[in-house]
N, C-alpha and C positions, 0 to 999 in steps of 0.2 A: 165465317164472315169477317172476323178480325184480321185473318191472314190476307184476305182480298183487299181490305182497307190498307193494311201496311204495304202490300204490294203496289197498289195504285198510288199511295202517298209517296213511296220511294220513286216511282216514275215521275210524278208531278214535281217533286223537289229537284231531282236531277235534271229533268227537261227544262225547268224554269232557269236553273243556273246555267245550263248549256246554252239556252237561248240568249241569255244576257251576255255571256262571254263571247259567243260566236258573233253576235251583233256588234259588240264593241270591237272585236278583232277585225270585222269587215270595215267598220268606220275608220279604224286606225291605220289601214293600209297606206294611206297617203298623208298622214298627219303625225308629226313628231309628238305633239302634245297628247293626242289620243292614244298613241303607242304607250306613253308613260302611264296614262290612266288605266289602260287595259292591263299592263303589266302589274300594276297595283291591285286591280280588281280580281285578277285570276287567283290571288291568295285568299279571296273570300269565296269565289265560286268553286274552286277546286275541292275544298272540304264538303261543300254542299252536294256537288256531283257525286263524290264518293259515298257520302251518307245515303243519298238516294239510291245509288247502285247497290250498296250493302243491304238496305232495307228490301229492295226489290229482289236481290239475289237470294237472300236468306229465306224470305217468304216463298219464293219460287220453288225452293227445294221441297217445301211441304205441299205446294199446289200442283206440282207436275203430275200429270196423269198418264203420260206416255203416248198421247195422240200425235198425229203428224204436225198439227199446229203447235203443240207444246214443244216438239223437237225443233221446229223452226224458231220458236221464241227462245229456246235454250241456246241455239246457235247465235242468235242476235245478241243475247246477253254475253256470251263468250267474246264475240267480236267487240262489244262495247268495253268489256274489261280490258281486253288487249289494247284497244285504241286509247282508253283512259290511262293505262299504264305507260304507253308510249308518250302520251302528252305529259303525264306527271313526272316521269323519270328521264325523259330525253329532251322534250321541248321546254318544260318549265325551268330547268336550270339555265338553259340558253337565254330565256327571257330575263331571268334574274340578273344575268351578267350585263344586260342592257339597261337595267334600272338606273335612272338618274342621268343617262346619256341622252342627249337630244338628237336621236336618230330614228329613222324609219327602219323597220325590220328588213334584213337582207332579203332579196328576192327568193332565194332558195328556201329560206325559213318560212317566208310567206306562202310559198307554193306547198310546202310540206304541211303547214297548218291548214291551208285551204282544203287539201286532200283529206286530212283527218277530220275536218269540220263536215265535209260531205258524208263521210262514213258515219260520224256521230249523228248528224241530222237525220239521215235516212234510217238508221237503226232505231233511234229513240222514237221517231214518229211511227215506224213500223210496229214497234212494241205497243204504242198507244192504240193503234188501229186493231192489233190482234187482241189486246187486253179488253177493249170495250166491245168487241164483236158481238 
């Protein structure tokens, strides 16, 4: 029972932080001021997303039963870790370079982030659906 709680808590923590930063990112597409706020905020949300992912992933190693649904959930977790790594180690440094500059994110970077956001949103909400089934 404690493992299920840790698992669900990890999903809730990460999904909450993902929702905040994705919403801010969407708002900041056309605003220089919101772009700066979002760049600052991602330093708060990124550790929360990784904390939630870590709690979810570690607990999942003990909860995995080998069913088809569990395999799908495992694939979603791997996709989220890969997507999160891309955002943390590729996108985040590029955002940091724009800190303090009154600019809107370049279109190519916005498009890349939007694609990553769609992956993140779909996988996290699929995990919620599968977990509470």
